[in-house]
PALUMTOR-416577 format. One record per residue (C-alpha): residue in three letters; y, x, z. Coordinates in steps of 0.5 Angstrom, whole numbers, plus 2048, in hexadecimal, padded with zeros to 3 digits. Example, Ala and Ser with C-alpha at 12.3 -4.5 7.8 and 13.67 -1.06 7.14 Angstrom:
<lovexs>
ala7F7819810/ser7FE81B80E/
</lovexs>
This chain:
<lovexs>
met7A37FC829/ile7A67F582A/tyr7A07F282A/phe79D7F6830/cys7A37F5834/val7A27ED832/ala79B7EE834/ala79D7F283B/ala7A27EC83D/leu79D7E783C/val7977EB840/leu79D7EC845/ala79F7E4845/val7977E2846/val7967E784C/leu79C7E484F/phe79A7DD84E/asp7937DE851/val7967E2857/leu79C7DE859/ala79A7D7857/pro7927D8859/gly7917D085A/arg7947CE853/ala7917D484F/ala78A7D3852/arg78A7CC850/phe78C7CF849/trp7877D4848/ile7817CF84B/gly7847C9846/leu7837CE840/glu77C7D0842/arg77A7C9842/arg77D7C883C/arg77A7CD839/ala7737CB83B/arg7757C4839/leu7757C1840/val7797BB842/leu77B7B9849/lys7797B284C/arg7797AF853/leu7747AA857/thr7747A885E/ile76D7A8861/ala76C7A6868/gly7747A6869/leu7757AD867/asn7787AF861/met7737B385C/pro7777B6856/tyr7727B9851/leu7727BD84A/glu76F7B9844/gly76E7BC83D/gly7697BC837/arg7647B7835/gly75D7B6835/glu7587B583B/ala75C7B6842/leu75C7BD845/val75F7BC84C/leu7607C3850/val7627C3857/his7667C985A/gly7647CD860/phe7677CE867/gly76E7CF867/gly76E7CE860/asp7717C985B/lys7707C6854/asp7737CC851/asn76E7D0853/phe76A7CE84D/thr7707CD848/arg76F7D4844/leu7677D2844/ala7697CB841/gly76C7CE83B/phe7667D0838/leu7627C983A/thr7677C4838/cys7657C4831/lys75E7C2833/tyr75F7BE839/arg7637B983D/val7657BE842/ile7677BB849/ile76A7BF84F/pro76C7BB855/asp76F7BE85B/leu76B7BC861/pro76F7B9867/gly7717BE86C/phe7727C3866/gly7777C5860/asp77C7BF85F/ala7777BA862/gly7797B6868/arg7787B886F/asp7767B4875/pro7757B887B/thr7717B387F/ala76C7B3879/ser7657B6878/tyr7647BB873/gly75D7BD873/val7597BE86D/ala7567B786E/asp75D7B486E/gln75F7B7868/val7597B5864/glu75B7AE866/arg7627AF864/leu7607B285D/leu75B7AC85C/glu7617A885D/phe7657AC858/leu7607AC853/ala75F7A4854/ala7667A3853/leu7667A784C/gly7607A284A/leu75B7A884A/asp7547A684C/arg7517AD84A/val7547B4849/his7537BB848/leu7557BE84F/gly7587C5851/gly75B7C9857/asn75D7CF859/ser75B7D2861/met75C7CB865/gly75D7C785F/gly7567CA85D/phe7537C7863/ile7567C1862/ala7547C085B/ala74D7C285D/glu74D7BD863/cys74F7B885F/ala7497B985A/ala7447B985F/arg7477B3862/his7497AF85C/pro7447B2856/gln7467AC852/arg74D7AE852/val74C7B5850/ala74A7B7849/ser74A7BF84A/leu74D7C484F/trp7517CA84E/leu7517CE854/leu7567D4855/asp7557D885B/ala7537D285F/ala7537D1866/gly74E7CD86A/thr7487D286B/ala7467D6871/ala7467DC86C/ala74D7DB869/his7507DB870/asp74D7E1872/thr7537E6871/pro7577EA875/met75D7E6874/leu75A7E0877/gln7577E387C/his75E7E687E/tyr7607DF87E/glu75B7DC882/ala75D7E1888/ser7647E1887/gly7667DB883/glu76A7DF87E/met7697E0877/pro76D7E2871/leu76D7DB86E/leu7717D8874/leu7787DB874/arg77C7DB87A/ser7827DF876/thr7847DF86F/ala7837E786F/asp77C7E5870/val77B7E3869/gly7797EA866/ala7737EA86B/leu7717E3868/phe7717E6861/lys76E7EC862/ala7687E8866/ile7677E3860/ala7687E785A/ala7647EE858/lys76A7F0854/pro7727EE855/leu7737E7852/phe7787E684D/leu77D7E1851/thr7857E2851/tyr7897E3857/ser78B7DC857/val7847D9857/lys7827DE85C/thr7887DC860/val7877D4860/leu77F7D5861/ala7817D9867/arg7867D486A/arg7817CE869/ala77B7D286C/val7807D4873/ser7827CD873/asp77B7CA873/tyr7787CF878/pro7777CA87E/leu7747C5879/his7707CA876/ala76E7CE87C/arg76B7C787E/ile7677C6878/met7647CD877/ala7617CC87E/gln75F7C587C/leu75B7C8876/phe7597CE87A/his7567CB880/gln7547C487E/ser7517C4876/ser74A7C7877/pro7477CA871/leu7457C786B/glu73E7CA86B/ser73D7C7873/arg73E7C0870/phe73B7BF869/lys7357C2866/thr7377C285F/ile73D7C085B/ala73B7BD854/ala7417BE850/pro7417C384B/ala7467C984D/leu7497CF84B/ile74A7D4851/val7507D9850/trp7517DF855/gly7567E5855/thr7527EB857/glu7587ED85B/asp7597E785F/lys75C7E8866/val75D7E1869/leu7567DF867/asn74F7E3866/pro74D7E385F/arg7467E2862/gly7487DB862/ala7467DB85B/ser73F7DC85C/ala73F7D7862/leu7427D185E/his73D7D3858/ala7377D285D/leu73B7CB85F/leu73C7C9857/pro7367CA853/asn7397C884D/ser73E7CE84D/arg7417D484A/val7447DA84E/val7497DE84B/leu74C7E484F/met7537E784C/ser7547EE84E/gly75B7F1850/val75D7E9852/gly75E7E7859/his75F7E085C/val7627DC856/pro75F7DD84F/met7637D884C/leu76A7DC84E/glu7677E384D/ala7637E2847/pro7657DB844/arg7637DC83D/asn75C7DF83F/thr75B7DA844/ala75C7D483F/glu7587D883A/glu7527D883F/tyr7537D0840/leu7537CF839/arg74D7D2838/phe74A7CE83D/arg74C7C883B/ala74A7C9834/ala7437CB836/ala7427C583A/ala7447C1834/asp7407C482F/pro7397C6833/glu7357C782D/pro7347CE82A/ala7357CF823/gly72F7CD81F/gly72C7C8824/gly7277C982A/ser7287C8831/arg72E7C7835/pro7307CE839/arg7327CE840/leu7397D0842/pro7397D7844/gly7377D984B/ala73A7DC851/arg73B7E384D/gly7407E0848/arg7457E5845/arg74A7EA848/gln7507E9844/gly7567ED844/arg75D7EB843/
</lovexs>
């Protein structure tokens, strides 16, 4: 009985800490996840703006770019399955997360590509494997198209950047009204945000949700301007590039409400050396909803690229085509 009482007291203390001190509690939980993933927080200054980033592991560099309204910790759980194989680097893009904000700066895709390249140069990285979710996927693909010598391969997770991907009721409503769940006017809107991006509830503590909501509300004026810039000034990739040569793994959640899963086929047509995986029961953020399965797909992709010869010799197989596989959680 005494052990039950002690356990209940500890649970109550944790709950109270999480609710009464959300700032400190969120830092604790986020720090714990980073340690479990073997990630360390570091910082750089790029174009006068602070760019904190997470880094862990050894091997070839894998750089992951978060989506609109997201931050470096969107990839923390996923990174825990990858740092045993690769040097994983996850920056906060200027304008997001804990990075610097300049209300007078431009945050279009091309601008963020240039900042990303400066970031890589500061780390002494000439060529990297590059991944991104949503807006981050658009930035990654744009970088590979414009600077193919810098990108060894692409990992695109529910990536923006094609006309097909942008054909959703959510973005149509945004075009008509200027309102969407990714833009928070009030902390009460955070529930709608998480319902929009994930097919099932994400495991996040009250403190983490509260801190993220407060930051999003504070960022509303800047993020509303960035969203308008992304939506109205960034033309689709297929309208500007015939092909993108980099080998690519294209992953999409079949339940994505933000970007249309038909975007996977549009990207596959643009990336002839690509493989598509559709993840059933997953929404807009596979790395948060199904981190283990998402990481396993990437490890298979990289293993196939590293050892393309079939057992017993023979001709090299092509990467699987657009149909890919339907992968559950």
